[in-house]
C-alpha positions as a printed NumPy array, in Angstrom:
array([[ -0.584, -11.104, -11.042],
       [  1.403,  -9.632,  -8.492],
       [  0.891,  -8.362,  -5.224],
       [  1.881,  -4.875,  -4.641],
       [  0.618,  -4.305,  -1.437],
       [  1.428,  -6.329,   1.341],
       [  2.102,  -6.026,   4.815],
       [  4.452,  -8.557,   6.806],
       [  4.739,  -8.986,  10.8  ],
       [  6.806,  -6.155,  10.186],
       [  4.17 ,  -3.483,  10.141],
       [  4.151,  -4.109,  14.015],
       [  1.08 ,  -5.841,  15.524],
       [ -0.625,  -4.943,  12.308],
       [  0.69 ,  -6.988,   9.506],
       [  0.577, -10.832,   9.953],
       [  1.998, -12.263,   7.232],
       [  5.725, -14.2  ,   7.987],
       [  7.883, -13.2  ,   5.218],
       [  9.293, -16.919,   4.771],
       [  5.362, -17.603,   4.297],
       [  5.022, -14.72 ,   1.983],
       [  7.668, -15.617,  -0.821],
       [  6.465, -19.553,  -0.646],
       [  2.831, -18.559,  -1.173],
       [  3.794, -15.924,  -3.822],
       [  6.203, -19.08 ,  -5.697],
       [  2.935, -21.702,  -5.168],
       [  0.798, -18.914,  -6.889],
       [  3.903, -18.744,  -9.722],
       [  3.731, -15.106,  -9.695],
       [  6.734, -13.77 , -10.768],
       [  7.451, -11.034,  -8.456],
       [  5.795, -10.103,  -4.948],
       [  6.257,  -6.701,  -3.085],
       [  6.435,  -5.783,   0.415],
       [  4.932,  -2.395,   2.047],
       [  5.034,  -2.456,   5.724],
       [  3.576,   0.82 ,   7.773],
       [  6.406,   3.25 ,   7.647],
       [  9.05 ,   1.48 ,   7.608],
       [ 11.65 ,  -0.818,   5.973],
       [ 12.736,  -3.412,   8.931],
       [ 12.077,  -6.231,   7.046],
       [ 13.82 ,  -5.106,   3.663],
       [ 17.317,  -7.101,   3.588],
       [ 15.482, -10.489,   5.428],
       [ 12.937, -10.465,   2.402],
       [ 15.062,  -9.661,  -0.646],
       [ 17.614, -12.494,   0.233],
       [ 14.284, -14.968,   0.677],
       [ 12.654, -14.356,  -2.486],
       [ 16.098, -14.456,  -4.043],
       [ 16.169, -17.938,  -2.457],
       [ 13.064, -18.979,  -3.973],
       [ 13.466, -17.135,  -7.409],
       [ 11.014, -14.708,  -6.778],
       [ 11.551, -11.057,  -7.907],
       [ 11.369,  -9.11 ,  -4.292],
       [  9.886,  -5.5  ,  -4.615],
       [ 11.022,  -3.561,  -1.64 ],
       [  8.112,  -0.876,  -0.456],
       [  6.585,   0.986,   2.021],
       [  3.358,   2.247,   2.992],
       [  4.429,   5.894,   4.207],
       [  2.134,   8.475,   6.247],
       [  2.161,  11.651,   4.327],
       [  0.492,  15.091,   6.296],
       [ -0.988,  17.371,   4.397],
       [  0.523,  20.142,   6.16 ],
       [  4.158,  19.932,   6.999],
       [  6.292,  17.053,   8.59 ],
       [  7.526,  19.93 ,  11.415],
       [  4.339,  20.205,  12.422],
       [  3.473,  18.681,  15.702],
       [  0.129,  20.686,  17.157],
       [ -2.416,  18.395,  18.542],
       [ -4.867,  19.713,  16.07 ],
       [ -2.535,  18.396,  12.937],
       [ -4.235,  16.447,  10.188],
       [ -4.567,  13.063,  10.171],
       [ -1.661,  11.771,   7.834],
       [ -2.835,  10.303,   4.127],
       [ -1.001,   6.559,   3.253],
       [  0.556,   6.286,  -0.075],
       [  2.434,   3.246,  -1.355],
       [  5.632,   3.706,  -2.676],
       [  8.108,   0.767,  -4.586],
       [ 11.386,   1.156,  -5.32 ],
       [ 12.271,   0.859,  -9.464],
       [ 16.072,   0.998,  -9.289],
       [ 18.35 ,   1.562,  -7.037],
       [ 18.051,   5.054,  -7.237],
       [ 14.527,   4.861,  -6.1  ],
       [ 15.884,   2.566,  -3.239],
       [ 17.985,   4.72 ,  -1.917],
       [ 15.532,   7.712,  -2.012],
       [ 13.176,   5.046,  -0.382],
       [ 15.419,   4.971,   2.471],
       [ 16.078,   8.412,   2.62 ],
       [ 12.317,   9.527,   2.937],
       [ 11.267,   6.455,   5.603],
       [ 14.453,   7.478,   7.996],
       [ 13.647,  11.473,   7.776],
       [ 10.136,  10.085,   8.355],
       [ 11.264,   9.43 ,  11.437],
       [ 14.012,  11.918,  12.466],
       [ 11.966,  15.072,  11.027],
       [  8.592,  14.071,  10.882],
       [  8.001,  11.577,  14.002],
       [  4.749,  12.643,  15.832],
       [  2.404,   9.629,  16.899],
       [  3.888,   8.285,  13.428],
       [  6.721,   8.442,  11.258],
       [  4.931,  11.226,   8.685],
       [  6.607,  12.765,   5.64 ],
       [  5.392,  15.907,   3.461],
       [  4.873,  16.335,  -0.182],
       [  7.801,  18.993,  -0.467],
       [ 10.24 ,  16.173,   0.692],
       [  8.352,  13.524,  -1.593],
       [  8.96 ,  15.467,  -4.623],
       [ 12.367,  16.13 ,  -3.851],
       [ 13.181,  12.279,  -3.378],
       [ 10.766,  10.995,  -6.28 ],
       [ 12.905,  10.094,  -8.611],
       [ 13.155,   6.409,  -9.325],
       [ 10.199,   5.372,  -7.389],
       [  6.357,   4.277,  -8.249],
       [  3.829,   5.772,  -6.527],
       [  0.233,   3.787,  -5.387],
       [ -2.717,   5.988,  -4.218],
       [ -3.515,   3.655,  -1.951],
       [ -6.057,   2.36 ,   0.713],
       [ -9.387,   4.312,   1.856],
       [ -6.709,   5.812,   3.737],
       [ -5.142,   7.381,   0.751],
       [ -5.547,  11.132,  -0.051],
       [ -7.572,  10.106,  -3.311],
       [ -9.889,   7.906,  -2.172],
       [-10.493,  10.303,   1.41 ],
       [-11.899,  12.666,  -1.187],
       [-13.736,  10.35 ,  -3.06 ],
       [-15.856,   9.276,   0.391],
       [-15.904,  12.825,   1.083],
       [-18.166,  13.356,  -2.444],
       [-15.227,  15.649,  -3.351],
       [-14.51 ,  14.295,  -6.511],
       [-12.845,  17.665,  -8.153],
       [-10.425,  17.503,  -4.964],
       [ -9.647,  13.63 ,  -5.462],
       [ -8.865,  14.694,  -9.218],
       [ -6.55 ,  17.283,  -7.668],
       [ -4.657,  15.154,  -5.84 ],
       [ -4.225,  12.912,  -8.428],
       [ -3.165,  15.278, -10.584],
       [ -0.35 ,  16.732,  -7.111],
       [  0.951,  12.642,  -7.176],
       [  0.966,  12.582, -11.363],
       [  3.397,  15.608, -10.874],
       [  5.093,  14.25 ,  -8.107],
       [  5.896,  11.3  ,  -9.546],
       [  6.251,  12.251, -13.464],
       [  3.957,  10.366, -16.133],
       [  3.233,   6.276, -15.687],
       [  4.469,   6.234, -12.321],
       [  1.884,   7.428, -10.61 ],
       [ -1.122,   4.45 , -10.517],
       [ -4.906,   4.646,  -8.801],
       [ -5.21 ,   1.767,  -6.712],
       [ -8.336,  -0.778,  -6.317],
       [ -8.849,  -3.001,  -3.22 ],
       [-12.08 ,  -5.233,  -2.547],
       [-12.44 ,  -6.617,   0.263],
       [-15.945,  -6.703,   0.485],
       [-16.216,  -3.022,   2.062],
       [-18.756,  -0.723,   1.601],
       [-16.952,   2.353,   1.069],
       [-14.699,   0.464,  -1.433],
       [-17.745,  -0.172,  -3.224],
       [-19.044,   3.393,  -3.439],
       [-15.66 ,   4.596,  -4.354],
       [-13.76 ,   2.258,  -7.008],
       [-16.302,   3.226,  -9.609],
       [-14.958,   6.603,  -9.324],
       [-11.771,   5.529,  -9.098],
       [-12.314,   3.905, -12.665],
       [-13.634,   7.373, -13.688],
       [-11.096,   9.289, -13.031],
       [ -8.661,   7.095, -14.412],
       [-10.229,   7.14 , -17.628],
       [-10.635,  10.955, -17.442],
       [ -7.085,  11.554, -16.453],
       [ -5.447,   9.038, -17.884],
       [ -3.276,   7.579, -14.657],
       [ -3.205,   3.776, -14.97 ],
       [ -5.29 ,   1.875, -12.856],
       [ -3.656,  -1.337, -10.713],
       [ -5.306,  -3.831,  -8.109],
       [ -3.443,  -4.86 ,  -4.994],
       [ -5.372,  -6.724,  -1.831],
       [ -3.818,  -4.693,   0.52 ],
       [ -2.524,  -8.278,   2.626],
       [ -2.238,  -8.555,   6.356],
       [ -2.329, -12.457,   6.449],
       [ -1.462, -14.947,   4.171],
       [ -4.922, -17.37 ,   4.436],
       [ -8.517, -16.594,   4.724],
       [ -8.594, -18.741,   7.879],
       [ -6.022, -16.175,   9.14 ],
       [ -8.34 , -13.613,   9.984],
       [ -9.16 , -14.627,  13.556],
       [ -5.578, -14.674,  14.443],
       [ -5.215, -11.32 ,  12.777],
       [ -8.052, -10.176,  14.783],
       [ -6.345, -11.148,  17.726],
       [ -3.275,  -9.207,  17.245],
       [ -5.132,  -6.346,  16.454],
       [ -6.506,  -6.727,  20.121],
       [ -2.843,  -6.644,  21.143],
       [ -1.987,  -3.431,  19.669],
       [ -4.808,  -1.635,  21.311],
       [ -5.109,  -3.351,  24.809],
       [ -8.457,  -4.28 ,  24.17 ],
       [-10.607,  -7.883,  23.86 ],
       [-12.039,  -9.79 ,  21.406],
       [-15.181,  -8.986,  23.408],
       [-15.086,  -5.402,  23.217],
       [-17.614,  -4.282,  20.399],
       [-15.942,  -0.887,  20.437],
       [-12.581,  -2.375,  19.401],
       [-10.48 ,  -1.974,  15.947],
       [-11.461,  -4.534,  14.083],
       [-11.136,  -5.328,  10.175],
       [-14.464,  -5.483,   8.733],
       [-14.065,  -8.983,   6.721],
       [-11.784, -11.738,   6.118],
       [-10.57 , -10.714,   2.617],
       [ -7.514,  -9.315,   3.195],
       [ -5.139, -12.155,   2.411],
       [ -2.511, -13.124,  -0.101],
       [ -4.851, -14.014,  -2.789],
       [ -4.65 , -16.038,  -5.953],
       [ -4.605, -14.65 ,  -9.304],
       [ -8.116, -16.596,  -9.959],
       [ -9.416, -14.972,  -6.924],
       [ -8.292, -11.501,  -8.066],
       [ -9.394, -12.119, -11.474],
       [-13.239, -13.131,  -9.925],
       [-13.298,  -9.738,  -7.785],
       [-11.658,  -7.017, -10.663],
       [-13.131,  -9.443, -14.124],
       [-14.36 ,  -5.764, -15.408],
       [-11.129,  -4.77 , -15.559],
       [ -8.492,  -6.795, -16.253],
       [ -5.963,  -4.111, -16.68 ],
       [ -5.815,  -3.198, -13.187],
       [ -4.154,  -6.842, -13.257],
       [ -1.901,  -6.541, -16.122],
       [ -0.74 ,  -3.166, -14.763],
       [  0.604,  -5.033, -11.922],
       [  2.848,  -7.291, -14.204],
       [  4.175,  -4.231, -15.599],
       [  5.259,  -2.533, -12.748],
       [  7.272,  -5.804, -11.547],
       [  8.735,  -5.993, -14.694],
       [  9.812,  -2.539, -14.284],
       [ 11.113,  -2.86 , -10.425],
       [ 14.582,  -4.106, -10.088],
       [ 16.603,  -3.042,  -6.911]])
């Protein structure tokens, strides 16, 4: 198993995985590779690449981008809340396209967050592998709203953008009820469309016991205190860098979702 959805402390005031610790833990777990997919930026790419190579772990450079459903140029107060999408650079062309997408997200699409749109993504998708992301992904949001056909259409749209074999439906299970609700639907969607599954853990901290420190970090981000019942908070302490055995215990019914992480990692060579 390889972690393909990880947030370092360059996911500013949200991720709490130090790059050195992330790479060390991947090496300790004997994982052949590890990815970073920080929110909307590539700030940590060079430091991560160098640290991973030094530890003998293949670095996979990625980003969890914000995709608006309208236009990246739309900055009206009523503009839609952007969806999340994980992009991984498969090769040099993919890395160059990822750099371009992230740069233009700031230069052309910034509105509270750096945003891209599907037109820009389609123009710069070569060499990239896409994962459908978390509960904020377009497919997952449609399933949560019980709009199965809309989820199917969103999956097909992404498949057309990335090409066959380059888009994966992401399964996550950090103990959240919405995940338990939609995961069977994601598996069903994969079986019907042929779009393969991939298991991730949306890592925001390294060890389970780091959940409290991460909670404090979120308070700093949002200007809240731990005593505020209405603050932004992760509902469980399961957003950590799980081992293969821990991931297998969660996803034992869909082992191909774990195996596919190895296939993707073998393809990513930047």
